[in-house]
C-alpha positions in Angstrom: -27.0 121.6 1.1 -29.1 121.4 4.2 -32.2 123.2 5.4 -31.4 126.2 7.6 -33.9 126.3 10.5 -34.2 129.1 12.9 -36.6 128.8 15.8 -38.4 132.0 17.0 -40.2 132.2 20.4 -43.4 134.2 20.4 -43.4 137.6 22.0 -44.8 138.7 25.3 -48.5 137.9 26.1 -48.6 139.9 29.5 -49.5 136.6 31.2 -47.3 135.3 34.1 -48.0 131.6 34.4 -47.5 128.3 32.6 -49.7 129.2 29.6 -49.1 125.9 27.7 -51.9 125.4 25.2 -54.1 128.3 26.3 -54.6 130.5 23.3 -53.3 133.9 24.4 -53.0 136.9 22.1 -49.8 138.8 22.0 -49.5 142.0 24.0 -48.4 145.2 22.2 -45.0 144.6 23.7 -45.0 141.1 22.2 -45.8 142.4 18.7 -43.0 145.0 19.0 -40.6 142.3 20.2 -41.3 140.0 17.3 -41.1 142.8 14.6 -37.8 143.8 16.0 -36.5 140.2 16.1 -37.0 139.6 12.4 -35.7 143.0 11.2 -32.8 142.4 8.8 -33.4 138.7 8.5 -34.7 136.8 5.5 -36.2 133.3 5.2 -37.7 131.3 2.3 -40.7 130.0 4.3 -42.4 130.2 7.7 -43.9 127.3 9.8 -45.8 128.3 12.9 -47.6 126.9 15.9 -51.3 127.2 15.5 -51.7 129.1 18.8 -52.4 132.7 18.1 -49.4 134.1 20.0 -47.3 132.5 17.2 -49.7 132.3 14.2 -51.0 135.9 14.2 -47.4 137.2 13.8 -46.6 134.5 11.3 -49.5 135.5 9.2 -48.5 139.2 9.4 -44.9 138.4 8.5 -45.9 136.1 5.6 -48.1 138.7 4.1 -45.6 141.5 4.5 -42.6 139.6 3.0 -44.4 137.3 0.6 -43.0 134.1 2.2 -45.1 131.0 2.2 -46.6 130.0 5.5 -47.6 126.7 7.0 -49.5 126.4 10.3 -48.7 123.2 12.2 -50.5 122.4 15.4 -47.8 120.0 16.4 -45.6 123.0 17.2 -47.9 124.0 20.1 -46.5 124.4 23.6 -46.4 121.6 26.2 -49.7 121.0 27.9 -49.1 121.7 31.6 -52.2 119.8 32.8 -53.6 121.2 36.1 -50.8 123.8 36.2 -51.8 125.4 33.0 -52.8 129.0 33.6 -51.8 128.9 37.3 -49.3 131.6 38.3 -45.9 129.9 39.0 -45.7 131.7 42.3 -48.9 130.0 43.4 -47.6 126.6 42.3 -44.4 127.2 44.2 -46.3 128.2 47.3 -48.9 125.4 47.2 -46.8 122.6 45.5 -43.2 123.7 45.8 -41.8 120.1 46.1 -43.7 119.0 43.0 -42.5 122.0 41.0 -38.9 121.4 42.0 -39.2 117.8 41.0 -40.7 118.8 37.6 -37.8 121.3 37.0 -35.3 118.6 37.9 -36.9 115.8 35.9 -39.8 116.8 33.7 -40.0 113.3 32.2 -40.5 111.4 35.5 -42.3 114.2 37.4 -44.8 116.0 35.1 -47.5 118.3 36.4 -50.8 116.5 37.3 -52.7 115.7 34.1 -49.9 117.0 31.9 -48.9 115.8 28.4 -46.2 113.2 28.6 -42.7 114.3 27.5 -42.6 111.4 25.1 -45.7 112.7 23.4 -44.4 116.3 23.4 -41.1 115.2 22.0 -42.7 113.0 19.3 -45.0 115.6 18.0 -42.2 118.3 17.9 -39.8 115.9 16.2 -42.5 114.9 13.6 -43.1 118.6 12.8 -39.4 119.3 12.5 -38.9 116.2 10.3 -41.5 117.7 7.9 -39.7 121.1 7.9 -36.4 119.3 7.2 -38.0 117.4 4.2 -38.4 120.7 2.4 -36.1 121.3 -0.6 -32.4 121.7 0.3 -30.9 125.1 0.6 -34.1 126.7 2.1 -34.1 128.9 5.1 -37.1 128.3 7.3 -38.3 130.3 10.3 -40.2 128.1 12.8 -42.3 130.2 15.2 -43.1 128.3 18.4 -42.9 128.4 22.2 -40.3 128.4 25.0 -40.9 124.9 26.1 -40.7 123.6 22.6 -37.5 125.4 21.9 -35.9 124.1 25.2 -36.9 120.5 24.4 -35.6 120.8 20.8 -32.3 122.3 22.0 -31.9 119.5 24.6 -32.3 117.0 21.8 -29.9 118.7 19.4 -27.3 119.5 22.1 -27.7 116.1 23.7 -28.7 117.5 27.0 -30.9 116.0 29.7 -34.5 117.3 29.8 -33.6 118.3 33.4 -31.5 121.1 31.8 -34.5 122.7 30.2 -35.2 125.1 33.1 -31.7 126.5 32.8 -31.9 127.2 29.0 -32.6 130.9 28.4 -35.3 131.4 25.8 -36.5 135.0 26.1 -39.6 136.2 24.3 -38.9 136.9 20.5 -35.5 135.2 20.7 -34.0 133.4 17.7 -32.3 130.0 17.9 -30.6 128.3 15.0 -31.3 124.5 14.9 -29.4 121.7 13.2 -32.0 119.1 12.2 -32.5 116.2 11.9 -31.3 114.7 15.1 -31.3 111.0 16.1 -33.9 110.5 18.8 -33.5 107.6 21.1 -36.7 106.3 22.7 
């Protein structure tokens, strides 16, 4: 019997930019979205990104339901370098060609000063490998970020990273994940 993993994207933060590793709090809407998303679901454990937009809700849920919680900094969002915290509209206006290249090929055309996709992939895969090493038959909720979910889905679905921009990952959405997956360098 395998581990059942569900990824949960954090809720709304009322910020409209590439937030990356900025440590934003959830908005009231974000709290409401997350509480609604988990209603009627049960897991055996929770693993969460260390950023507060994930970890604060993970702590609340763990305490309310009595499920063990592990915080894992490797589940943090992609670091967008110089674009982190800049409104996407501003990036589009000032660096539209660079933004289009990033969306088309984030591996070859990352934002200035950004984390490499190899490093992003490697830390996410290591975190998920640890989740998958839990005892068989467990159901684990992994609370993380939109970019992390998109990258992991690309790996599992054997899609190009260029498909990431087209993968819908709304706030507080759940995504089942089959893990482990063979990663080619």
